[in-house]
Phi, psi and omega in degrees: 000326180299318178299319180298316179298319178294318178298317178300316181294316178301313182298313181297319179296315181295317179296321177295320177297315179295324179297328182285352183265008181298127188269351188235120183293348177278349182252129178259129175265123181244128173262136180237116182241107174257085186292327180295325183250002178058051173241133185222131182219152166238121179237154174254137180222132176159197181226140175219121179053049177064019177240139180285133174246119179202131174161163180282134173264316178225138175217118179233144174232155168251118182230126179050045176067016177239149176272116178261120176267106184274329180211134177219104179257025180261162178281319184285323184094117184293335176300317179296321178294321178295319179297319178300331179276359176103004177285125180294146179306323183289354176255010180238129178242130175274084185297339180281348174273146176300141182308322181288343180267342185297331181295344180270356179264172178273006184252177182294155180267347177145000000 
């Protein structure tokens, strides 16, 4: 349970940090933390040059004591940031990769 609490805190901190990096005042970065069900998202909402901007930048879930990265629109990769914070590779699943491809990564397969 201690790891889960720490993982939740790491995820919330990282998403909040990424939300603070929005470069355009017309775009609102919204963090969504569903702690009861362990769903965490950073989405962008707004308008730029008469075009709607809306979508998830980051989406992470905690499933069976592992951090599942469902969407990662960052350059650095949130998995790398989690590893830097001490989360073991075997506790991170790249959910956006096909299950048959996950075995080729340095992270958990599921």
